[in-house]
C-alpha positions as CSV (number, residue, x, y, z in Angstrom):
1,M,-51.3,-40.4,23.9
2,H,-49.8,-37.3,22.7
3,Q,-51.4,-35.2,25.0
4,N,-49.1,-36.9,27.7
5,L,-45.8,-36.5,25.8
6,K,-43.8,-33.5,27.1
7,K,-41.9,-31.1,24.9
8,I,-38.2,-31.5,25.6
9,L,-36.0,-28.7,25.3
10,H,-32.1,-29.5,24.4
11,P,-30.2,-28.6,27.4
12,N,-27.4,-26.6,25.5
13,R,-29.9,-24.7,23.6
14,Y,-28.5,-21.3,24.5
15,F,-24.7,-22.6,23.7
16,I,-26.1,-23.3,20.2
17,W,-27.8,-20.1,19.8
18,A,-24.7,-18.2,21.0
19,I,-22.5,-20.0,18.7
20,F,-25.3,-19.0,15.7
21,A,-24.8,-15.5,16.8
22,L,-21.2,-15.4,16.8
23,L,-21.1,-17.1,13.1
24,F,-23.3,-14.7,12.0
25,S,-21.6,-11.8,13.5
26,G,-18.2,-13.2,12.2
27,A,-19.7,-13.7,8.6
28,A,-20.9,-10.0,8.5
29,L,-17.7,-8.6,9.8
30,L,-15.9,-10.6,6.8
31,A,-18.3,-9.1,4.4
32,Y,-17.9,-5.4,5.9
33,I,-14.2,-5.9,5.7
34,S,-14.3,-7.1,2.1
35,I,-16.7,-4.5,0.9
36,S,-14.8,-1.6,2.6
37,G,-11.5,-3.1,1.1
38,Y,-12.5,-1.8,-2.2
39,Y,-12.6,1.8,-1.0
40,F,-8.8,1.7,0.7
41,D,-6.5,3.7,-1.1
42,K,-3.4,2.2,-0.3
43,D,-1.5,5.0,-2.3
44,F,-2.7,7.7,-0.4
45,V,-2.1,6.2,3.3
46,F,1.4,5.1,2.4
47,A,2.2,7.9,0.2
48,E,4.9,9.4,2.8
49,L,6.5,6.1,3.1
50,K,6.9,5.7,-0.7
51,T,7.6,9.0,-1.9
52,N,10.4,10.1,-0.2
53,K,14.0,9.1,-0.6
54,L,16.9,9.3,2.2
55,F,20.1,11.3,2.0
56,L,23.0,10.4,4.1
57,D,26.0,12.6,4.6
58,Q,28.7,11.4,6.2
59,Q,31.1,14.0,6.1
60,F,28.6,16.4,8.0
61,N,27.0,13.6,10.1
62,Y,23.4,14.1,9.0
63,S,20.5,12.7,7.2
64,A,17.4,13.9,5.3
65,R,14.4,12.8,3.7
66,Y,13.2,14.6,0.4
67,P,10.8,13.8,-2.3
68,H,11.6,10.8,-4.6
69,D,11.5,13.1,-7.9
70,W,13.9,15.4,-6.4
71,Q,17.4,16.0,-7.5
72,L,20.5,16.5,-5.4
73,E,23.6,18.7,-6.1
74,R,26.7,19.7,-4.1
75,D,27.7,23.0,-4.6
76,G,31.5,24.2,-4.4
77,L,31.5,25.1,-0.9
78,G,30.3,21.4,0.1
79,N,26.7,22.2,0.6
80,I,23.9,20.2,-0.7
81,I,20.8,21.5,-2.6
82,F,17.8,19.6,-3.1
83,E,16.1,20.8,-6.2
84,N,12.4,20.2,-7.4
85,P,12.9,19.5,-11.3
86,A,9.4,20.3,-11.8
87,D,9.6,23.6,-10.6
88,L,13.2,24.9,-10.7
89,S,12.0,27.9,-8.2
90,E,11.6,25.3,-5.3
91,S,14.7,24.2,-3.9
92,L,16.5,23.7,-0.1
93,V,20.0,24.2,0.5
94,V,21.7,22.6,3.3
95,V,24.6,24.5,5.0
96,P,26.7,23.3,7.9
97,L,27.8,25.6,10.3
98,K,29.4,26.0,13.7
99,L,27.6,26.4,16.8
100,K,29.0,29.8,17.3
101,D,27.7,31.1,14.1
102,E,23.9,30.9,15.0
103,T,24.1,34.2,16.4
104,A,25.7,35.8,13.3
105,V,22.9,34.1,11.3
106,R,20.2,35.4,13.7
107,K,21.7,38.9,13.3
108,A,21.6,38.6,9.5
109,L,17.9,37.8,9.1
110,K,15.2,40.2,9.9
111,I,12.8,37.6,11.5
112,S,9.0,38.1,11.0
113,K,8.0,34.9,12.6
114,E,9.9,31.8,14.3
115,N,8.4,28.1,15.3
116,N,10.6,26.1,17.6
117,I,10.4,22.6,17.8
118,A,12.4,20.1,19.7
119,R,12.9,16.5,19.1
120,G,15.0,14.4,21.4
121,D,18.1,16.5,21.7
122,I,17.6,18.1,18.3
123,Q,16.4,21.7,18.1
124,I,14.4,23.0,15.1
125,A,13.7,26.7,14.6
126,I,11.3,27.3,11.4
127,I,11.8,30.8,10.7
128,K,10.0,33.2,8.0
129,A,12.9,36.3,7.4
130,R,13.9,38.9,5.2
131,I,17.6,39.0,4.3
132,D,19.3,42.4,4.2
133,T,17.1,44.4,1.9
134,D,15.7,42.0,-0.1
135,P,11.8,42.2,0.5
136,D,11.1,38.7,-0.3
137,L,10.3,36.5,2.7
138,Y,12.6,33.3,2.7
139,D,12.0,30.0,4.3
140,V,14.8,29.2,6.9
141,A,15.3,26.4,9.4
142,L,18.1,26.0,12.0
143,V,18.8,22.7,13.2
144,K,21.1,21.7,16.1
145,D,22.2,19.5,18.5
146,S,25.0,20.1,21.3
147,S,27.5,20.0,18.7
148,H,26.4,20.7,15.1
149,L,24.3,23.3,13.6
150,F,22.8,23.1,10.1
151,Y,21.3,26.2,8.2
152,I,18.6,25.2,5.8
153,Y,17.0,27.6,3.3
154,G,15.2,28.2,0.3
155,H,12.0,28.5,-1.0
156,S,9.7,25.2,-0.8
157,A,6.2,24.1,0.7
158,Y,8.1,21.2,2.0
159,L,10.9,23.0,4.2
160,E,8.9,22.7,7.3
161,R,8.5,18.7,7.1
162,F,12.2,18.5,5.9
163,A,13.6,20.3,8.8
164,K,11.3,18.2,11.1
165,N,12.8,14.9,9.4
166,F,16.5,16.0,9.5
167,N,18.5,13.9,11.9
168,I,22.2,14.6,12.9
169,Y,24.2,11.9,14.1
């Protein structure tokens, strides 16, 4: 009697195997995400967002991002000085100028290197230059749009990023 019995396969057997494979793959993916989450350093990835403050100058219509531990001062001429209190030799000064003053500024600088960047209607010139007879190289940025010019100078490795994040409104 047993010899006459045919083995009957389930008509949806491939569908059942597909569901099993999908569940197994999903469990493996969740395990991978869970394990790799232990090595994800959120502070490193989001450090740029977390460590910068935003300064808005409504008098001269600009904004600048700067490190959260830096301090701000306004000098007697109204220029803003961004200072690193941990390293007093590191600071940046923002000087608002008229557009026509760009030629005079460039003549006063002995430019050794210049990198020009455009972002929308804002033009940024990152410059390494000597001033008059001073042998030291200074980091300088000229940031301008169609109606404003800003002269940024100082000693800081942060100058280029500062200038690239500088906004004029």
